[in-house]
C-alpha positions as CSV (number, residue, x, y, z in Angstrom):
1,X,18.6,46.1,-112.8
2,X,17.0,42.7,-112.6
3,X,17.9,40.3,-115.3
4,X,14.3,39.6,-116.4
5,X,15.1,37.9,-119.6
6,X,17.5,35.4,-117.9
7,X,14.9,34.7,-115.1
8,X,12.3,33.9,-117.7
9,X,14.8,31.7,-119.6
10,X,15.7,29.7,-116.5
11,X,12.0,29.3,-115.6
12,X,11.5,27.8,-119.1
13,X,14.3,25.4,-118.3
14,X,12.3,24.3,-115.2
15,X,14.6,25.7,-112.5
16,X,13.1,26.5,-109.2
17,X,12.8,30.0,-107.8
18,X,15.5,29.2,-105.3
19,X,17.9,27.9,-107.9
20,X,17.3,30.9,-110.1
21,X,17.9,33.3,-107.2
22,X,21.1,31.5,-106.3
23,X,22.4,31.4,-109.9
24,X,21.7,35.1,-110.6
25,X,22.5,36.3,-107.1
26,X,19.2,38.0,-106.6
27,X,16.7,37.5,-103.8
28,X,14.1,34.8,-104.1
29,X,11.4,37.4,-103.6
30,X,12.6,39.2,-106.8
31,X,12.3,36.0,-108.7
32,X,8.9,35.4,-107.3
33,X,7.8,38.9,-108.3
34,X,9.0,38.3,-111.8
35,X,7.1,35.0,-111.9
36,X,3.9,36.6,-110.7
37,X,4.2,39.5,-113.1
38,X,4.9,37.2,-116.0
39,X,1.9,35.0,-115.1
40,X,-0.4,38.0,-114.8
41,X,0.8,39.5,-118.1
42,X,1.0,36.2,-119.9
43,X,4.6,36.7,-120.8
44,X,6.7,33.5,-121.1
45,X,10.1,32.7,-122.6
46,X,8.6,31.8,-126.0
47,X,7.3,35.4,-126.3
48,X,10.2,37.1,-124.5
49,X,13.3,35.6,-126.1
50,X,13.4,38.1,-128.9
51,X,12.5,41.2,-126.8
52,X,14.9,43.6,-125.2
53,X,15.3,43.9,-121.4
54,X,13.4,47.2,-121.4
55,X,10.6,45.8,-123.5
56,X,10.2,42.9,-121.1
57,X,10.3,45.3,-118.2
58,X,7.5,47.4,-119.7
59,X,5.4,44.3,-120.3
60,X,5.8,42.9,-116.8
61,X,5.8,46.1,-114.9
62,X,4.0,48.8,-116.9
63,X,4.3,52.3,-115.7
64,X,1.1,53.8,-114.3
65,X,1.8,57.3,-115.6
66,X,2.0,58.8,-112.2
67,X,5.0,61.1,-111.6
68,X,6.6,60.2,-108.3
69,X,8.6,63.3,-107.9
70,X,7.8,65.7,-105.1
71,X,7.6,69.5,-105.1
72,X,10.7,71.0,-103.7
73,X,10.3,73.2,-100.6
74,X,10.9,77.0,-100.8
75,X,14.3,76.9,-99.0
76,X,14.5,80.7,-98.8
77,X,11.2,80.9,-96.9
78,X,12.2,78.0,-94.6
79,X,15.5,79.7,-93.9
80,X,13.7,83.0,-93.1
81,X,11.3,81.3,-90.8
82,X,14.1,79.5,-88.9
83,X,15.8,82.8,-88.2
84,X,12.8,83.9,-86.0
85,X,13.1,83.7,-82.3
86,X,11.8,80.6,-80.7
87,X,11.8,78.5,-83.9
88,X,14.1,75.5,-84.0
């Protein structure tokens, strides 16, 4: 998981995105995404230092309530269909 709290702390200390990415061994795009989400949500180090990582994650990247799981296929039916002649 991304170290959101540490990214916000290093941003507060005026480190660049590249420096933060190098220090935490994450991509610069990850750091940029956290910066953008923090700006949009108005979350900065002074509000985030006493929050847990999961609370910060929910503030920056709120879930939209959509279940991303997919319905499983009926494997018995698929198997039966594949047994027919001419079906591959």
